[in-house]
N, C-alpha and C positions, 0 to 999 in steps of 0.2 A: 649899331643895330645887331651885329653879331653877338655882342656881349649880352644884349637883352634876351636874345633867343636862347643862349646858353644858360642864362639865369632862370628863365621860365622852364626849360627842360629839366634842370637840376631840381627846381622846386617841385615839379610834377613827380619826378622819381622819388623824392623824399616823402611826398604825401602817400604815394602808392606803397612804399616800403614800410612806412610807419603805421599805416592803417590797421593791418592785422595785429600787430603787437599791442596796439592800444585797445582793440575791440574784441580780442579773442582770449578766452579763459579756459581753465581746467575744472572739470567736475570729477571728483574722486571720492572714495569712501570704502565701506565694507558692507557685505551681505552676510548676515549671521542667523543662526537658529535662535528664535525668540526665547526658547526655554533655557538654554545653557550658554548662549553667546558664542558658540563655536562657528568659525567661518565656514561658509558653504562653498567649498571648492567646486567649480564647474557651473555655478549658478549663471543664468543668462540675464544680461542687463541691456535694455533697449532704450535709446534716447529718441523720443518722439516729439516732433514739432507741433505747433498749435494747429496745423492743418492735418494732423493725424498721420503724417508720413514719418517713416523711420529714417532718422538722420544718420545714426551710428549704432553699432551693436558690439558688445564685448562679452567675455566670459570671466567670471571671478577667478582669481588665482589663489595662491596660498593664503590662508586665514581669511578668505572671502574678499580680498582687496581687488578693486577695479579702478579704472581711470579713463576719462574721455579728454583728449587733448584738443586744443585749438577749437573751442566751442564759441561760436559767435554770440553776441548779446541778443537775448530773446527770452520768451517764456517756453518752457519745455515740460514734458512729463517723462519721468523715469519709470519703466516697467521692469519689475523684478520677477523672475520665475525660476522654479526649480522643481524637479519631479518629486512628488510626495508632499509638496507644500502649496499653500494658497498663493496665487499670484498677487502682487501688490503694486499699486501705482503711487507715485509721489510727485507732486508738482514742484517745480523749482524755477526760480527766476535768476537769469544771469545778466547782471547789470554792469558792475564795475569792479568785481573781484572774483577770485576763484571760489568754488563752492565745495564743501565737504559734507557728505551725508553718511548716516549709518542706519541701515534698515534691518529689522528683525522679521523673518518670515515665520508664519505659523503653520504647523502640520495640518494637512488636509486628510482627515480620516475617511472621507468619502471617495477617495481616488484609488481605493485598494481592490476594486472589483475587476480591474483589467491588468494585463501583463505588459509592462513597458519593455521594448526591445531596443531603445536608443542606446548609443554607445557613450559611456562616460569615461573621462580620463583617468580617475583614480582606480587603483587595483580593487578596492572594496567600497561599495556605495550602498547606503541605506535609503530605501524608498518605501516609507511606510512599513507595511508588513512584508517587504521584499528585501532580502540581503543579496547583493550582486557581487560576484567575484570575477575578476578579469582573468581569462584563461592564460594570458601571456605571462602571468606570474608563476605558472607551473609548467614543468617540462615532463614529457612522456617519451617513451620509446617510439621510434618511427613506426607508423601504421598501427598504433595502439587503438584499442576501442575506447568508447566514451567512458566506460566505467573506470579505466585506469586513470583518467583525469579527474573524474568526479570524486574518486576515493581519496584524492589529495586535499580536497577542500576541508579546512578545519571544521570539526564537528560533524563530518559525514563519514559513515562507516558502511561497508558492503561486506556481508558475510560470505561464506563459501558456497551458499545456495543462491546467491544473487540478491538477497533481501537488503534493501537500502534503508538506513536510518539517518536522519539529519536533526541535529540539535535535540537528540533524545526521543524523537518521534519517528514512527514508520512513514516512509514516503509512499503515498497512495498511487501516484502516477507521474510519468515523465511527459512533458510537452516540449515541443520544439518551435521556437519563434512564436510562442503563444498559441500554437495550434496542437490539436490532439495528435498523438504519435504513439501507436500501440499502447493506448492509455490503460488498458486492462492488465498489462503486464510490464512493470518497470524494468525487469531483467531483460526482456526481449528488446525494449527500447534502447537500453544502454549497450546492447550487443549488436545493434543495427546501425549505429552511428559512429564513425571514427572520430578520434580525439582531434585530428588536425583540422577539422572544419568548425571547431567550437571557438566562439569569440567570448561569450560570457556564460556564467552559470548562476542562476538565480534560485535561491531558496525562498519559497513563498508559503505563507499561511493563507490558503485559499478559502474564501467564504463559500457557503452553500448557494445554490441557485436562487433559493428564496431570499437570502440576504442580498444578493446582487441585484435582484429585481426591486426590492423594497427599500434598501438602505438600512434596514433594521438588522442588527447583528444577532442572530439566533444562537450564537456560540458554537455552531457546527462548522468546525474548520478542519481542513486536511492539509497536511504538509505535502507539497508537490515541488518538483524541480522543473524549471523552465531553462532549456538549453538554447542560447542565442547563437546562431551560426554567423560566420563571417560573411559579409555581403558578397564578396567575390566568390564564395563557395556555394551560392544559391542558384547557380546555373551550371549544370553539368551532371555527370553520373560518376558514381564511386561505389566501391564495394569490396567484397572478398570472397574467394572460392577456396575450399579446402577439402582434401580427401586423405584418408588414412586407412591402412590395412595392417593387421598384426597377427600374432599367434592365436591359436584356438578359434580361428575364423572371426576374430574381432575386427570391426570396421567402424569408421566414423567419417561421415561426409556431410557437407552443407556449405552454406554461405549466405551472404546478404548482398543486396544491390539496391542503391538509391538512385533515382532519376529526378533531379531537381531542375525546374525551370521557373524560377521566381516563386509565385504562389502555388503553382501546380507541382505536386510532389507525389511520386510513387515509390514505395519502399516494400521490399520483400525479404523475408528471413526463412530459410529452409534448413532443416536438420534431419538426418537419418543415421541411426547408429544402433549398435547392440551393446553399448557400454554404459547403459542406464542414464544417458543424458537426455532427459525428457523435458527439461526446462532450459532457460538461458543462463545457467550457472557459469561460474568461471571456467576458463579453459575448455569450453564446449567445442570450439573449433581447434582441434589438437594441432599444436605447432604454430598457431596464429601468433604473430608478433604482438606483444603488448598484452597478452592474456594475463589475468590475475591468477595467482596460485591458490592452493587450498582445496582442490577438487578431491572428493572422497570416493568417487566411483559409484555413486548411487543417487537415485532420485527419490523424492518424498521421504527425506530422512535417511537415505542410503539403503533402504530395504528392497529385496527382490532383485531378480536378474531377468532381462529380456530386452527386445528391440523397442525403440521409440522412433516415431516419425512425426515431424511437425512442419506445417506451412503457415506463415503469418504474412498477411498483406495489409498495407495501409495506403490510402489515397487521400490527398488534401488538395483543395483548390479554392480560389476566391472568384466569385462570379459577380459581375456588375459592381464591384468594389464594396458592396454592402453585405454580400452573402458568403459565409464561410461554410464549406462543405467538407465533411470527413467521412470516410468509409473504412471499416476495420473488419478483417476476417481472420479467424484462427481455425486451423484444422489440426487435431492431435489424434494419434493412434498409438497404442502400446499393447504389448502382450508380455506380461510379467509373471514370473514364477517365484513365489515367496515361501520360504521355509521358516517357521517361527516356533520357538519354544518359550514358554512363559511360566512363571511361578507367581501365583496370586494368593495373597493372604486376605481372607474375607473377615471383616471386623464384626463379630457377632456380639461380643460382650462377655463380661465376667471371665476374661482370659480364656474363653473356650472358642478361640478362633478356628476357622476351617482353612485348609490349604488346598489349593487347586493347581495341579500340574498338568500342562497341556503341551502337545506337540501337533502341529498342523502344517499342511502344505496347501497353498492356494494358487490357483491360476486365474489371472484376470486379463481378459481381452476387451479393451475399451476403445471406443471411437467417438469423437465429439466434433461438432461444427458450431462455431459461434460467429455471428455477424451483427454488426451494428452500424447505424448511420447517425451523424450529428450534423444538422443544418441550422446555422445560426444567422439571423438577419438583424442587423443593427442600422437604424436610421439615425445618424448622428448620435446624440445622447438622449433622445426623447423616446425612442421605441426600441424594443428588443424582443425577438421571437426565436425560440429554440425548439426544434423538433428532434426527438431522439428515439427512433424505432430500433428494435433489437430482436434477434431470434436465436435460439439454441436448440440443437438436436444432439441427443446422446444415445448411444447404444452400447450395451455391455453384456459380457458372458462371463460367468464365474463358476469355477469348480473348486470344491474344498473337501479335504479329508482331515479328520480331527480325532485324536485319541486323548481322552481326558481321564484323570484320576483325582478323586476328592478324598482328602484325609482329614481326620479329626485332630484335636489339639494334642492327643497322645500318639499321633501318626497312625491311628487305626484306620483301616480301609472302610470308607462309607459307600462309594459307588464308583463305577467306571462306565465310560461311554466310548463307543467306536462309531463315528458318524461320517456320512458322506452327504454333501449338499451340492446341487447344481442349479444354476439359474440363468435366465435371460431377462434383460431389462431394456425397455425403450422409453425414452423421455423426450418430450417436445415442449418448448416454451416460446411464446411469442408475446411481445408487448411493446410498450413505448410510452413516451411522455411528451407533452407540449407545454411550454412555459411562455407566457406573453406578459410584457410589462410596458406601460406607457406613462410618461411624465406629463402631467396636465399643466404644470406651471414651473417656472424657475425656482419657486420658493420651496419645492419639495413635495407637492401634491402628486400622488401617483396611484395607479390601479394595476394590479398584477393578478394573473390567473395561472393555476397549475392543474393540468388534467393528465391522469395516468390510467392506463388500461393494460391488464396482463391476463394471459391465459396459459395454463400448463396442463399437460396430460402425461400420465405414466402408466405403462403396462409392464407387468412382471409375471413370469412363470418360474416357480421354484419347486424342485424335487428334493425330498429329504428321506434318507434311509439311515436309521441308527439302531444299534444293538446296545442295550443298557443293562447293567448288572447292579443290584442293590444288596448290600451286606448288613447283617446284624451280628455284631461281634466279629469273629473271624470267619463266619459261615455265610455262604450265599443264601440270601433270603428270597429273592425273586428275580426274574429277568423280564425284560420288556422290549418289544420291537415296534418302531414307528416307521411307517412307509407310506408317504402321501405326496400329493401334488397340490400346490397352492397357486391358484390363479387370482391375480389382483389387478384391478383397474381403478385409477383415481384421476380426477380432474378438478381444477379450481379456476374460477373466473372472478377477477376483482377489478374494481375501478375506484378512482379517488379524484375528487375535485376540491379545489381550494381557491377562494377569492380573497384578495387582500387589498385594503385601501389605506393609504397614508395621508395624513393631513398635518401641515405645519401649524404650530401655534405661534411661534416667533422664530427668530433667526437661530435659536439654539435648541428648541424643543419641538417634538412631533409626537403624534399619536398614531397607532396603527390598529385597525379593526380587521378581523378575519372571520370567515365562515367556511366550513368544510363539510362534505358528505363523503363517506367511504363505505363500500360494500364488498363482501367477499362470500361467494358461494362455492362450497366444496362438496364433492361426492366421492365415496369410496365403496367399491364392491369387491369383497374378498370371498372366494369360494374354495373350500378345502375338499379334496377328493382322496379317499382311502384306496389303497391297492387291494384288488380282489384276486386271490389265487386262482379262483375258478375261471376268470376271464383273462387274467394276465394283463389287466389294464387298470388305470386309475379312473374308475367309473362310478364309485359309490360316493354320493355327496354326503359329507359329514355336516349336518345342520348345526350341531353344537359349536363347530369351529368355523362356521360361515356367517357372513354378516354383510348387510347393505346399509349404508349410513349416509345421511345428508346433514350438512351444517350450513347455516346462513348467519353471517355476522353483518350488522349494519351499524355504522357510527354516524353520529351527528355532533358537530362541534362548532364553537364560536369562541372568539377571544379578543382581548383588548390589551395593547401594550403602550408603554410610554417610553420615550427616548429623550435623553438630554445629552447634548454634545457641545463642547467648548474647547477649542484648541487641543489641549492634551488630555481631556477627559471625555469618555463616552460611557453612558449608562443606560441600560435597558431594563425595564421591569414590566412583566406581563402575567396574565393568567388566562387559561383556556378552560372552557366548559366542554365536557364530553359525555355524551349519552350513547351507550352501546346496547343493542338488543341482539340476542342470539337465539336461534331456533335449532334444536337437535332432534332429528327424526330418524329413528331406526326403522327401516322398511322390511328387513328380513333378518332372522327367521320369524320374529313377531314384531308387530308394529308398536313402537313406543315413542312418545313425543315429550319434549320438555322445552320450556321457554324461560329465559333469564333476561334480566335487565341490570346494567351497571351504570352508575353515575359517578363521574370523577371530575375533580378540579385539578388542573395541571399548572402549577406556577412555574415561572422561569425568570431568570435574572442574568444579566451580563454587565461586567464592569471592566473597562480598560483605562489604564492610566499610563501616560508616557512621561517618564522622568526627563527624557531627552530624546533626540533622534535615535540614540543607540540603545536606550534601555526602556523597557516597558513591562508592565505586569497586567495579566488578564485573568479574570475570574468568571466562571460560567456555572450556572446551576440550572438543571432542567429536570422535568419529570415526564414519564411516558408510560403507556400501557402496552402489554403484549398479549395477544389472544392465543390460546392453544390451537394447534393445527388439527386437521381432521383425523390424522392417524393417531394422535394422542386421545382424541375424543371417542373414536370408534371402539365400542365395547365388544371386542372379539378376541378370542384366545388364539395365540400362535404357539404351537408346540413343536415346530420343526427342529428346535434344539430342546430335547426333553429335560435337560439339566438346567436350562434357563428359559423358562416359559414366560411369555409376556402377554399383556392385555392392555386395553384402553380404559378411559374413564370419562363418561359423558358429563360428569358433574364438575369438571374443572372450571376454575374461574380465571379471570384475567390476572396477569402479573402487573404489579405497580412498581415502577422503578424510579428511585431518586439517584441522580448522578451529579457530581460536581467535579470541577477541574480548576486548578490554579497553575498558571504558567508565567514564569519570569524569564526574560531573555535579555541578554546584553551582548552587544557586538562592538568590538573596538575597530573603528574604521581604519586606523593607521596600519593595522597588521592583519585584520580579519579574525583575530582571536575572539572566541565566543564562549559564553557561559549561560547555561539554561537550567532551570529547575521546573519539573512538572510533578504536580500532585493530583492524583485521581482517586475518586471514591465512587462506589456503586453499592447501594442498599436496595434490596428487592423484597417487597411484600407479596405474599401468595406466589412465591417462586415455584415453578413447575419442576419437580424432581421425581425420582423413582422411589416408590415404597416397595421394599423387598421383603418377602417372606421366605425363610429357609426352613424347610420341613424337617422336624426331628424324627418324624415317622411318616409312612405313606399317608398322604392327605388328598382328599378330593377337593379340587378348586371349585368346579361346578360338576354337575351330573355328567359322568362319563369321562372326565378329565382328571387323571390321577397324577399328583405331584409326588415323585419318589423321595425317599429319605435322602437328605442332603442336597436335593435339588432346590432351585430358586424360582419364585414367581414374582415378577415385577410389574407394576402398573404406575402411571403418573399420578401424582397428588400435588396439592398446594401446601406449602409450608412457609413459615416465617423464620427470620433469623439469619438469612444469607447476607454477607457483605464481602466486599473486596476493596482493599486499599493498596495503593501503589505510589511510590515516590521515586523519581528519577533525577539524577544530577549528571549533566553532560558538560564536558569542558573540552575545548580544542583550541590549539594555538600553533602557529608556525615559529620555529626557531631558526632565523635566517642565517646565523653564524654557522650552524651545523647543517643547514639545508634539510631540515626535517620538519614534519608536522607531528604533533603529539595529541592524541585523543584519549579521553578518559570518560567512562560511562559507568555510573553506579546506580543500581536499582535495589530498593527495599520493597518487599511486598508481604502482605498478610491477607489470606483468604479464609473465610469461614463457610465451609460447605455444610449443608443441612440435608438430611434424608430421614427416612423411616425404615427401621430394620426390626422385623417381627413386632411391629406396632409401637416400638419405642423410638423416640427422637434420637438421631445420631448426629453428632457434631464432629467435624474434622477440621482442625486448625492447621493451616500450612503457613509457615513463616520462612522467609529466606532473604538472602542477599546475593546479588550478582555484581561482579566487578570485572570490568574490562579495561585494559590499558594497551594502546597500540601506537606504534611509531611507523610512519611512512616517510621514505626518503627517496628523492631523485637527485643524487649527487650530480648526475649528468644523464644525458640520453643513453649513455652506455652502461651505467651502473645504477641499478634500481633495487632497493630492498625494503622489506617491512618486517616488523617484529611485534608480536602481540601476546598478551596473556589474558585469559579469562577464567574466572572461578565462580562456581555456583554452589552455594551452601543452603540446604533446605532442612527444615525441622517439621515433622508431622506429629500431631497429637490428636487422639480420639477420645471422646468422653466415655466410651464404652470400655476403653483399655487405658486408664490413666497411668498405670504402672509401666506401660510400654512406651518406648520412644523410637521414632524412625528418622534417623538423621542420615543425610547423604551429602557427599562433596564430590563435585566433578570439576576437573581442571583441564585446561587446554593451553598448550604453549605452541605457538606457530611462528615459522620463519620462512619468508620467501625471498629469493635472491635471483637477479638476472644480471648477467655480465656479457657485454658484447666487445669483441676485440678482433684484431688481425683480420682484415678483409671480410668482416661480417660474420665471423664465427660467434654463435650465441649459445651460451650455456645457462640453464635455469634449474633451480632446486627449490623444492617445497617440503619443509619438515613440519609435521603435525603430531605433537605428543599429547596423549589423553590419559588422564588418571582418574579412576572412579573408585569411590569407597562408599560403604554404607548400604550396598545393595544385597540381595539374597545371595546365598552361597552359589558360586559358579558364575556370578554376573559381575563381580568386581574385577573387570578386565581392563588392564592398562596396556597401551600399545603405542608404538611409534610408526606413523605412516610417512613414507618418504617417496615422493615423486621427483623425477629428474629427467632432463632432456638436453640434447646437444643438437645444434642445427647450424646451417650455413645459408646466409643470405645470397641471393643470386641476382645476376644482371647488374647493369650499370647503376640503376636507381634503387637497387636492393628491394624491389617490389615483390620478389618471390623468396620463398624459403623452403628448404627441405630439412626435416627434423626427425630424429629418432627419440622416442619418448618411452620411459619406463615408469609404469604406475605400480605403486606399492612394492618397491624394490625388496623390502624385508618380508613380504608376504604375511603381514600381520594385521591387515585391515579388519575391523570388528564393528558391529553395530549393536549396542545395548541401550536400553532406555527404561525409565521408570514412569509409571502412570498412577496418579493418586486421585481418588474420588472419596466421597463421604462413606462409601461402602467397602472399599478395598484398596490395597496397595499392590501394584503389580510390577514385577521386573521381567523384561522380555529381551530376547536376542533373536535377530533375524539374519538371514543370509545376505551377503554383500560381495561384490566383486573383489577379488584379490589379484595378485600379481599378473600383469600382462604387459605386452610391448606393442608399440605402434610405430610405423614409418609413414610420415605424412608429407604432403606437398601443399603449400599455401601460396596463393597469388592475390595481391592487392591491386585493385583497379582504381585509377584516378584520371578524370578528364573534366576540367573546368574551363569555362569560356563564356563569352557573351551570349551564345545561343546553344541550344541543346542539339546534339547529334548533327555533326557537320558544320557547327558554327565555328567562327574564327576564334579559337580559344587560345591562341598564342603558341609559341614554340614548345613550351613544356607540355601543354595539353595535347598538342599534336603528336609528340613522340609517345606519350603514354597511351594515346588512343591506338596508334598503329601497333604497338607491342601488345596491347590488351586484346585486340581483335585479330 
């Protein structure tokens, strides 16, 4: 009996052990890109049972390989998904053997209207129009700003003024975790976020709001950067405070602070100094760890000297999971004194050019407030509502003194002017837009609407006093004095409505119909008062130089577009009809009315082809019209500068613009190396330009208004023949063995400016090439350096002076080095050598700008630093530039800060944890909080 029991027990064990091996199998295979067969590393694969429950999940490994082990016999569905691709299901039956599958996923060109912030394992990931870089692949100095990390991304460059370019295109805004973040100023955004909170950096070709709502690509794309923060850094507060004082009463103080609590985020950036730091350019917080070099000591191109103060605030939150709220506020004030000397060659023709030499001093006291809100509501994928109100208030005061001499071709004296101008200006703008879109079916049927309303008002009071001498030969011919006050008031009110409907024809094609109405009402009242010696006041109204003018523009439009989309190809073709009616009414001094009507057909086309996930080409062609503004239309004479009198033209027509662009982009996923080519063209019919008349002798423009010999009278007119062509080639790649990134940027351009000079058409051809090569290296967090060269060669030809040529060559060689050693001692050096040739005599100035600093990091965590900084050690800083138009070539030099010294203290604040302010953030956060407060 015992033997029978043992036999039955052994048989049962054998059955139990043998069952899984006989009835469980393996499902393996590869997930690849359908176009080029490359494996999709990180793709998600789900094994779903017949009851729609997930049995197992895995992620594709190298070459897209995956495997499910010990799968019981049954019927299953495999679900394959990857960001930027269409999900795909595949049914599979497991019966009596292992199963092998190979699935190719297709690109989803409709998924590009949102920003993904999911974490992917590889250092470089391509997601449709988004290229994502893993921040862990790059190292920065401790407590560095975000720009120090972003500048290391292949294909990204940040210049000394904080301007960001990526893959050959200007970056329009910075967003953080897909949310607005100081979006109007990328430089401020990169200076308000530290590098150590960044997880991913995404370069995105963002579509327009209209394209996002309708799914039709209108070709209006902007390069933006989305910074994805580390999940553990989204709860806490962090920032930097810095203060510096120096010789000649120089000072620089400011800082930033971020308070993050998940979706609720408050950020502020404050700056106050008198070293010309009015924007968020590099090194603006003197002595701050990780600041980028290259600071020139000037704002707005380095011209002028004076104090600047700025406050920037940003608030983000998510309400009820569906509503994104963003508020942004900027305050700026500056008081700058600019000293400028210029040599202008006026292109008259027949080699009889005039030469204008001027020296002026200008004081500008400006103050501005700008606030905006963005409220976005998304109900899953079917509805989207965006509300974007904004307001701007500006106030300015200007004082200017100017001495001008005009010489003829033989250097004979023509006229001189000694002029003083003072003015006050107040401007107010309020407006906003509402965008709403709803999908009526899963097949692509949708309706969207755009409504925009804007109002602006401007008040200006300007005083002019000038003493003018006019010569005949070597003798004084006559003198003239202008002493008047100009009171001007203008306002405009506009609204724009557009409704769009899309209808799918089949799975690959759709049509879109749109209708729009737009209206703009403008009013300008300008009164000129002459000074009376008898009363000592500006009390006599000059009717000849006064004017009251109204303009009304009304546009009606309708259009139809066709779209074809299939896997790697997207094609749009459309045409819009536009009817514009304008009414010009002069109310004072005499009533004059005119009515015009314009009818235009505006074609557009877009084509996108993806060779693979990594390579694509895009073509865009569009047409548009541009109406003249009320100041261009108002037929009033302004003689506050008697040597350059201006007037308006009520007979101006609309500009009609043709624009095209071709963009090719390739990114190598294994290394992040990228190559891009951008071609852009702009051809404008009826372009609005200035027609200039230069008097050979005293000439009356209108009754009572005399244009002196050698003086100019300009008014806007329509001309044809303008075009602009630009080609850019950008290349960037990391070299791992040397731990460097190399970027190259080449730009070729040709412009043809057209104007009228003394009734004759004037053409100015400008051709040029710009080349920049830069190397960034982070050998370690202790040694950081960069080296770059840029050269700009331009050639100018004018049809009135075919025998003359104007060639100039500007070169810049720059080197930045930071070295940290021995208990936190930090030394930094920035060398900037500039070489200019081809400019007017006295303006070909070459110089070497050298900034250097030495500092010591303080405290156990090195969160503080004391630094001594020397700016322009060689006392050689100079600011020269060239300005080219169809009428003249001008070389100018302005004052700029030179050598000074600062002693600064900087403190970096970090506190991260599960809760904000008093939350249990862990030992590290607690220590930082106690020391920080």
